[in-house]
C-alpha positions as CSV (number, residue, x, y, z in Angstrom):
1,M,1.4,2.8,5.7
2,L,3.3,2.3,2.5
3,K,1.3,2.6,-0.7
4,R,1.5,-0.1,-3.4
5,A,3.8,2.0,-5.7
6,E,6.2,2.7,-2.7
7,K,6.2,-1.0,-2.0
8,D,7.0,-1.8,-5.6
9,A,9.8,0.7,-5.7
10,I,11.5,-0.8,-2.7
11,I,11.0,-4.2,-3.9
12,S,12.6,-3.2,-7.3
13,G,15.5,-1.5,-5.6
14,L,16.2,-4.5,-3.3
15,K,16.1,-6.9,-6.3
16,T,18.5,-4.8,-8.2
17,D,20.9,-4.7,-5.2
18,I,20.6,-8.4,-4.5
19,E,21.5,-9.1,-8.2
20,A,24.4,-6.6,-8.4
21,A,25.9,-7.6,-5.2
22,R,28.8,-9.9,-4.8
23,A,27.6,-10.8,-1.3
24,V,24.7,-10.3,0.8
25,F,24.6,-10.6,4.7
26,L,21.7,-10.9,7.1
27,T,22.0,-8.7,10.1
28,N,20.1,-6.6,12.5
29,L,20.3,-2.8,13.2
30,I,17.3,-2.6,15.6
31,G,18.6,-1.8,19.2
32,I,21.6,0.5,18.5
33,G,21.5,4.4,18.5
34,S,21.0,6.5,15.4
35,N,24.5,7.8,15.5
36,D,26.0,4.5,15.8
37,A,23.8,3.1,12.8
38,V,25.0,6.1,10.8
39,K,28.6,5.3,11.6
40,L,28.1,1.6,10.7
41,R,26.4,2.5,7.5
42,K,29.3,4.9,6.5
43,E,31.7,2.1,7.3
44,V,30.0,-0.2,4.9
45,R,29.4,2.4,2.2
46,E,33.2,2.9,2.5
47,S,33.7,-0.6,1.6
48,Q,31.3,-0.3,-1.4
49,G,28.4,-1.7,0.4
50,K,25.0,-0.6,1.4
51,I,22.7,-1.5,4.5
52,V,18.8,-1.8,3.9
53,V,16.4,-2.1,6.7
54,T,12.6,-2.8,5.7
55,R,9.8,-5.0,6.3
56,N,10.6,-8.9,6.0
57,T,7.7,-9.2,3.5
58,L,9.5,-6.9,1.2
59,F,12.8,-8.7,1.6
60,K,11.0,-12.0,0.8
61,K,9.4,-10.6,-2.4
62,A,12.6,-8.9,-3.6
63,A,14.6,-12.2,-3.0
64,E,12.2,-14.5,-5.1
65,G,14.1,-16.3,-7.7
66,T,17.5,-15.2,-6.4
67,A,20.1,-16.9,-4.2
68,A,19.0,-14.5,-1.4
69,E,15.8,-16.2,-1.2
70,A,17.3,-19.0,1.1
71,I,18.4,-16.6,3.8
72,V,15.2,-14.5,3.9
73,A,12.6,-17.3,3.6
74,D,12.0,-17.8,7.3
75,L,12.5,-14.2,8.7
76,K,10.8,-13.3,11.9
77,G,11.5,-9.9,13.7
78,P,13.6,-7.1,12.8
79,H,16.4,-7.5,10.1
80,A,18.8,-5.7,7.7
81,L,20.6,-6.8,4.5
82,A,23.9,-5.6,4.0
83,F,25.1,-5.6,0.4
84,A,28.9,-5.8,-0.7
85,F,29.3,-4.6,-4.2
86,E,33.0,-5.0,-4.2
87,D,35.0,-6.2,-1.3
88,A,32.8,-8.9,0.6
89,A,35.3,-9.5,3.3
90,A,35.4,-5.9,4.2
91,V,31.7,-5.5,4.6
92,A,31.5,-8.8,6.7
93,K,34.4,-7.2,8.7
94,A,32.5,-4.0,9.4
95,L,29.4,-5.8,10.5
96,K,31.5,-8.2,12.7
97,E,33.3,-5.2,14.4
98,A,30.0,-3.4,15.0
99,G,28.8,-6.7,16.7
100,K,31.8,-6.5,19.0
101,E,30.8,-3.1,20.0
102,F,26.9,-3.2,19.8
103,E,25.2,-6.4,21.3
104,A,22.2,-6.0,18.9
105,V,24.2,-6.1,15.7
106,E,25.0,-9.8,14.7
107,L,25.7,-11.6,11.5
108,K,23.0,-14.2,11.0
109,G,24.0,-15.6,7.6
110,G,25.0,-14.7,4.0
111,I,25.6,-15.4,0.5
112,L,28.8,-14.9,-1.6
113,N,28.6,-15.3,-5.3
114,G,25.4,-17.0,-5.3
115,E,26.4,-19.7,-2.7
116,V,24.6,-19.7,0.8
117,L,27.1,-19.3,3.6
118,S,26.7,-20.7,7.1
119,L,27.3,-18.4,10.1
120,E,30.7,-20.0,10.5
121,Q,31.7,-19.2,6.8
122,V,30.5,-15.6,7.2
123,T,32.5,-15.3,10.5
124,A,35.6,-16.7,8.6
125,L,35.1,-14.3,5.7
126,A,34.8,-11.4,8.2
127,E,38.3,-12.4,9.8
128,L,40.0,-12.4,6.2
129,P,42.5,-9.5,5.7
130,S,41.0,-6.7,3.6
131,R,41.5,-6.7,-0.3
132,D,44.3,-3.9,0.2
133,E,46.1,-6.0,2.8
134,M,46.0,-9.1,0.6
135,L,47.3,-7.0,-2.3
136,G,50.2,-5.7,-0.3
137,T,51.0,-9.3,0.8
138,V,51.2,-10.4,-2.8
139,L,53.3,-7.4,-3.8
140,A,55.6,-7.9,-0.9
141,T,56.1,-11.6,-1.8
142,M,56.6,-10.6,-5.6
143,M,59.1,-8.0,-4.6
144,A,61.2,-10.2,-2.1
145,P,63.7,-11.6,-4.8
146,V,64.1,-8.3,-6.4
147,S,64.9,-6.6,-3.0
148,A,67.1,-9.5,-2.0
149,F,69.0,-9.2,-5.3
150,A,69.4,-5.4,-4.7
151,R,70.9,-5.9,-1.1
152,L,73.3,-8.6,-2.6
153,T,74.6,-6.3,-5.2
154,N,74.8,-3.4,-2.8
155,S,76.8,-5.5,-0.2
156,I,79.0,-6.6,-3.0
157,K,79.7,-2.9,-4.0
158,D,80.3,-2.1,-0.3
159,E,82.8,-4.9,0.0
160,C,84.7,-3.6,-3.0
161,E,85.0,-0.3,-1.8
162,K,86.1,-1.6,1.8
163,Q,88.9,-3.9,0.2
164,G,89.7,-1.2,-2.4
165,V,89.2,-3.4,-5.3
166,E,87.3,-2.2,-8.7
167,K,86.0,-5.6,-9.9
168,P,83.9,-7.9,-7.7
169,G,86.2,-10.7,-9.1
170,D,89.3,-9.4,-7.4
171,L,87.6,-9.6,-3.8
172,K,89.3,-11.7,-1.2
173,V,86.8,-14.2,0.2
174,E,87.4,-15.5,3.7
175,T,86.1,-19.0,4.3
176,A,84.7,-20.3,7.6
177,S,88.0,-22.4,8.2
178,E,90.2,-19.3,7.9
179,E,88.0,-17.4,10.4
180,T,88.4,-20.2,12.9
181,A,91.9,-20.8,12.5
182,E,92.6,-17.0,13.2
183,A,90.5,-17.2,16.4
């Protein structure tokens, strides 16, 4: 049995986490082995997140006056809250992947930047590429014109060497009609 001071400390910690998190996901860890739970918690922690399992009444008291109040209002049975302090998609993805591996783990809802998300929206968020993958795509898109220009200048240099000319303006350019006439 928890003492009042312990309950207050848990509620205070949960309220701090709810307010600091970019996203909060409602899930369940009951029914998976302790080693598997530790593995899932580690994956969430690596994504700058945290998973907390406690009594529903403590979740409800901690969520009073916050956006998370909507998702914890009608809790019955065992639940856990997963907090995403940085990359919400990475935490949601870790929970979704754990749900594929363990039947007991399932996403039940969430909140992102103060907005309540439906189960479909949480699932869509979990299917997004990670932040690093998105940054890589943006970088590749930004670098494409530069790399195309570099390839073009390199091919001009190679063609100058091949034809034995010093200036690109002296290159002999064949047109498509000349190529078909020779064939």
